[in-house]
Structures are given as C-alpha cells and as structure tokens.
C-alpha positions in Angstrom: -7.0 -52.5 -34.9 -5.1 -54.9 -32.7 -6.3 -58.0 -34.6 -5.7 -56.7 -38.1 -2.8 -54.3 -37.5 -3.6 -51.9 -40.4 -1.1 -49.1 -41.2 -3.8 -46.6 -40.5 -7.5 -46.1 -39.7 -10.0 -43.3 -39.9 -13.0 -43.2 -37.6 -15.9 -40.7 -37.7 -18.4 -39.9 -35.0 -16.0 -40.7 -32.2 -18.0 -38.7 -29.6 -14.7 -37.8 -28.0 -14.5 -34.7 -25.8 -11.4 -32.6 -24.7 -11.6 -34.2 -21.2 -10.9 -37.6 -22.8 -7.2 -38.0 -23.1 -5.3 -39.6 -26.0 -4.0 -42.3 -23.8 -7.5 -43.4 -23.0 -8.1 -44.3 -26.7 -4.6 -45.8 -27.2 -4.8 -49.0 -29.2 -1.1 -49.8 -29.2 1.6 -48.7 -31.6 -0.4 -45.9 -33.2 -0.2 -42.1 -33.2 -3.6 -40.4 -33.0 -4.7 -37.2 -34.8 -8.1 -36.1 -33.6 -10.6 -33.3 -34.0 -13.4 -33.3 -31.4 -16.8 -31.6 -31.8 -16.9 -28.9 -29.1 -20.3 -27.3 -29.3 -22.5 -30.3 -28.5 -22.4 -34.1 -28.0 -21.5 -36.3 -31.0 -19.4 -36.0 -34.1 -15.7 -35.9 -34.0 -13.0 -37.6 -36.1 -9.7 -39.4 -35.4 -6.9 -40.7 -37.7 -4.7 -43.4 -36.3 -1.4 -44.0 -38.0 1.3 -46.6 -37.0 4.1 -44.9 -35.2 6.6 -46.6 -37.5 5.3 -44.4 -40.3 6.3 -40.8 -40.7 3.1 -38.8 -40.3 2.7 -35.1 -39.5 -0.4 -33.1 -38.5 -1.3 -30.5 -41.2 -2.8 -27.6 -39.3 -2.5 -25.4 -42.3 -5.2 -27.5 -44.0 -7.1 -28.4 -40.9 -7.7 -24.7 -39.9 -9.3 -23.7 -43.2 -12.7 -23.6 -41.7 -14.6 -26.9 -42.0 -14.8 -28.0 -38.4 -15.0 -31.8 -38.3 -11.9 -32.8 -40.3 -8.4 -33.9 -39.5 -5.4 -33.9 -41.9 -2.0 -35.5 -41.8 0.9 -35.8 -44.2 2.4 -39.3 -44.7 5.8 -39.5 -46.2 7.7 -42.3 -47.9 11.2 -42.1 -49.4 9.9 -40.8 -52.7 6.6 -39.0 -52.2 4.3 -37.4 -49.7 0.5 -38.0 -49.5 -2.0 -35.8 -47.7 -4.7 -37.8 -45.9 -7.9 -36.2 -44.7 -10.8 -37.5 -42.7 -14.1 -35.6 -42.6 -17.5 -35.9 -41.1 -20.4 -34.0 -42.6 -23.6 -33.9 -40.7 -26.8 -35.0 -42.4 -28.6 -32.2 -44.2 -25.8 -29.8 -43.4 -26.4 -26.2 -44.4 -25.0 -24.5 -47.5 -22.6 -22.4 -45.4 -20.9 -25.4 -43.9 -20.8 -27.2 -47.3 -19.1 -24.1 -48.8 -16.4 -24.5 -46.2 -16.0 -28.1 -47.1 -15.6 -27.1 -50.8 -13.0 -24.6 -49.9 -11.2 -27.2 -47.9 -11.2 -29.6 -50.9 -9.9 -26.8 -53.2 -6.9 -26.3 -50.9 -6.2 -29.9 -50.2 -6.3 -31.0 -53.8 -3.2 -28.9 -54.7 -1.3 -32.0 -53.4 -1.6 -35.7 -53.8 -4.5 -36.4 -51.5 -6.7 -39.2 -50.1 -9.9 -38.1 -48.4 -12.1 -40.4 -46.4 -15.2 -39.9 -44.3 -18.9 -39.9 -43.8 -20.4 -37.3 -46.0 -24.1 -38.1 -45.6 -25.3 -37.3 -49.0 -27.5 -40.4 -49.3 -29.8 -40.4 -52.3 -28.6 -36.9 -53.3 -25.8 -38.5 -55.3 -25.9 -41.7 -57.4 -22.2 -42.5 -57.7 -22.8 -45.2 -60.3 -24.6 -43.0 -62.8 -23.2 -39.6 -61.7 -26.7 -38.2 -61.2 -27.1 -35.7 -58.4 -29.5 -33.2 -56.8 -29.6 -30.5 -54.2 -26.3 -30.0 -52.3 -25.1 -33.3 -53.7 -24.8 -31.7 -57.1 -22.6 -28.9 -55.6 -20.4 -31.6 -53.9 -20.1 -33.6 -57.1 -19.1 -30.5 -59.1 -16.5 -29.7 -56.5 -15.1 -33.2 -56.8 -15.0 -33.0 -60.6 -13.3 -29.6 -60.5 -10.6 -31.0 -58.3 -10.2 -34.2 -60.3 -11.3 -36.3 -57.3 -12.4 -39.8 -58.1 -14.7 -41.7 -55.7 -13.7 -45.3 -55.1 -16.6 -46.8 -53.0 -19.1 -48.6 -55.2 -21.3 -50.4 -52.7 -23.7 -49.1 -50.0 -22.1 -48.4 -46.6 -25.4 -47.8 -44.7 -28.6 -49.5 -45.8 -28.9 -48.7 -49.5 -26.8 -45.5 -49.5 -23.2 -44.8 -50.2 -22.6 -42.4 -47.3 -18.9 -43.2 -46.5 -16.5 -42.2 -49.3 -12.9 -42.6 -50.3 -11.8 -39.9 -52.7 -8.5 -39.2 -54.3 -6.9 -37.3 -57.2 -4.6 -40.3 -57.7 -7.2 -43.1 -57.7 -4.6 -45.7 -59.0 -3.1 -45.5 -55.5 -6.2 -47.1 -54.0 -6.5 -50.8 -54.6 -8.5 -53.8 -53.2 -11.2 -51.7 -51.6 -13.8 -53.8 -49.8 -17.0 -52.7 -48.0 -17.2 -55.1 -45.1 -19.2 -55.7 -41.9 -20.7 -53.1 -39.7 -18.2 -51.2 -37.6 -18.5 -51.9 -33.9 -21.9 -50.6 -32.6 -22.4 -48.4 -35.7 -24.9 -49.1 -38.4 -22.3 -48.1 -41.0 -20.1 -50.7 -42.8 -16.4 -50.8 -42.5 -14.3 -50.0 -45.5 -10.9 -51.5 -46.1 -8.4 -50.6 -48.8 -4.7 -50.5 -49.7 -2.5 -47.6 -50.7 0.2 -48.2 -53.2 3.2 -46.0 -52.7 6.6 -45.7 -54.4 9.5 -47.4 -52.7 13.0 -46.1 -52.4 15.6 -47.3 -54.7 18.5 -48.8 -52.9 21.9 -47.3 -53.9 25.3 -48.8 -53.0 28.2 -46.4 -53.3 31.9 -47.6 -53.5 34.3 -45.0 -52.4 38.0 -45.0 -51.5 39.2 -43.3 -48.3 42.4 -43.1 -46.4 42.9 -45.3 -43.3 44.4 -42.7 -41.0 44.2 -45.1 -38.0 46.5 -47.6 -39.8 49.2 -45.0 -40.7 52.8 -45.4 -39.6 53.1 -42.1 -37.8 56.7 -42.8 -36.6 57.9 -43.1 -40.2 55.9 -39.9 -41.1 57.6 -38.0 -38.3 61.0 -39.3 -39.4 60.4 -38.2 -43.0 59.1 -34.8 -41.9 62.3 -34.0 -39.9 64.7 -34.8 -42.8 
C-alpha cells in the first residue's frame, strides 16, 4: 500500500479480532472499513480507502445477513458507487449462500463493484459460463442482477476464486492478476475504476461594492 499508493484496497481473510485496534493496522493516509469474524479464528475482511476520497460505511447493506462482508459508498462530484468486499468460505452451506444472494439483490439496485474471495473453484467456469452445484445458483444470481465478472485468469492455482463483479463493467479497466499477496497463496488483483469528473463552471456576476461607498455623501443626500 505504501509503495504503490492505490486509492483503495480490499483484503480478505484478515484474521483480525475485535481486540486488534484500527490503529494497529494503519498503513498511512487510509480509512479502514472492517468486518471481523467473531465466532472462530480466521476470515474477516477490510476495505482501505484513501482519506482524501469521500467514503461512507453502508450499514444498511452490511447488516442484511451475510456475515463476512463490508460495504462503503464512494462519491465523486457526479456519481456514487457502492463498493463491497466479501469472503465466502469454501464449501459454504446453502443457507449462507442464500444470504449472499439476498445481499447481491439488495446491493445491485445501485451502481456497484463487488470484490472478494468466493471459493467456487471448479464449480464455475467463467470462460464458458458452465456451472454446477452451488456455483450454478451463484451464476444465476449474478445474471439476474446483470453482474459481469471481470477476472479472466486463475487467482489460486488453476481456479478463479477471487472475483471482481459489477453491473457497470465498463467502469473497470486494466485489470491484472499479479503476484501472490504477502504470505497468501492467492494472487493479487489490480484494476482501475473510471469515474465521471465534475465539469468546472465559472460564473460572472455583478455585485455592489458596499465597502467602497461614499457614506458621507449618502448621509448628506438622505437629509435633504
């Protein structure tokens, strides 16, 4: 983060616990949005966003039911984008997957970018669109919500486990699957988000210079 200075970063399987304070994971000029796993060791997600960028935690989305996800709204002058980061455990049960699908249904009512490790492995072939098991239900949920999947290369061994999804895929450009992340056996993913910039408007307006007025003459005229 300090070397590359990205505008934001999403990290899954943080292994953070409530007794680890935000300041202990501070990496400089970033605000952190985190969701820790509370019932046992492991899991957890954190979104880091530069503090020069307007970003607000979205509890209304985060509290829908799927535990290991965090959501924030990033605003520019012309638009707002909802960013989500999720971690789905390997071979997660249908009940938890249904919570994930409800979460997607809610989030996709807005312009959204969803990242994370979804651990579907060979259950989904993203190149051919073939799926099986719970992967088929996940793919159907993505299609129903017009979510495109932007990662084309394996992110762990031969599997595309880590995904970047959006209902505005033209926003996502120059996506690269890179080296392994830190001590993880997953590859890092880098991409750019294209946003609309504000139009600069210059307004010419006449106004009275009250400080430059001749108040003595005004008083003399008022007494006539």
